[in-house]
N, C-alpha and C positions, 0 to 999 in steps of 0.2 A: 185362286185357291179359295175353297169354301171355308166358312168359319169353323166347322168341326175339324177339318184337316189342320187348319192353322192352329187351333187350340191344342189339339193333341200333339202336334210337332213342337209347339212352344213349351208345353208342359214337360215333355220328355227332355228337351234341351235344358230348361231351367233346373230340373231335377239333377241331371248329370253335372251341370256346372256348379250347382250348390254343393254337391257331394265332393266334387273335385277341389273346390275352394276350401272346404272343411278339411279334406285330406291333406292339402298343402299346409294348413295351420297346425295339424296334428303330427306331421311327419317327424318333428323334433322329439316326439315321445317314443319313437322307434316302432310305431304301429302302422301297418298297412290299413287301407280302407276296410278290407275284409276283417282284419283283427279288431279294429275299434268298433265295427258294426256288431260283431259277435259279442263283444264285451257289453255294449249297450243293450243288446237283446237280453242277455243273461241278467243284467242289472234290472231291467224293466220286468221281466217275466219270472225271474228266480231260477234256481237250478232246474235242469231238464235233461231228459235222456238225449243222447247224441242224435238219434234219428229225428226227434222232434225239433232239435236245434237246426239240423240240416234243412228240414222242411220250412222252418221259420225264416231262415236266411236265404232260402231258395237256391241251395247248392247241393251238389251230389255228395253222397256220403264219403267217398274217397277224398274229395276236396276238403270236406270238413275235418277229416282225420288229420290231414297235413296242416290245416289251420290250427287245430287244437294242439298238435305237436309243438308248433311254434309258440303258442300262448302258454303252454305248460313249461317249455324251456325258459320263458320269461318269468315264470312263477306267478302267472296271473289267473290260471284256472287249474282245477284238479278234476280228473275223471275218477269217479268212484263207482264200484260195483253196487248194484241194488240188491238188498238182502233177499227179496222175494224171487228175483230172477238174476242170477249172477252173470248171465249173458248180456244184460243191459248195463250200459255205463252211463251214469248221470254226470253232467258237467256242472261244476260249482265254481263260483268266483272265489279267489283267495283274498285274504286281508290286504295283500300287496296291491291288489287291483283297486281298492277303494280310493286312495288318493289320486290315482290315475283317472278314475271315473269322474272325480270331482273336477280335475283339470279339463277333461274332455267336455264336461258340462259347462264349465266357465267359458271355454273357447268357443263352443258351439253357440252358447247364449250371446256372446259378444258378436259373432258373425250374424246371427239371426237379427239382432238389434240393428246392426249396420245396414243389412239388406232391406229391412222393413221400415226403417226410419223414414218419416215424412210421407208414408203411404197413407192415404185417407183410411180411417178406421172402418167406415161403412163399406168401402170398396174391398177392404181386407176381409171383412165379415162375409160379404157376398162370395168372395173367392173361397173361403173356408166352407161355406154351405155347398157350393158347387163340387168341391173336392170330396166332401163327406158323402154327397149323393153318389158320386162316381165310385167311391170306395164301397159303399153299400151295394151298389149294383154288381161290382166285381166280386164282392164277397159271396153274393148269392149264386154266382156262376152263370 
């Protein structure tokens, strides 16, 4: 197997395993991976229209509607009409989501620390640089 194939397969596997491990640790919060990912996106980027959130999460709009229905039932998000265009619904985090987001942050930070402990800092910096370059190339299309 050539190095490029090996790298891409390893990157995908590590990404899936990391998210799965985090999902296991967050399960007690009553959140699916899709739900906690949506909450983190809203926390990072702020309130946004549903269509923009769907694009950001890379899910179809009907999938997002079901996801938001569940988060709304949990009292973690609100969908509000936009004054300029009442057809557009903007998704906002509720105050009830704040302590949950802090717990998600604590748990994900602990996992990150466990996984990255004892990895040489120079090697880690090189890995970050490679990933940033890949991200930049993918962003450009």
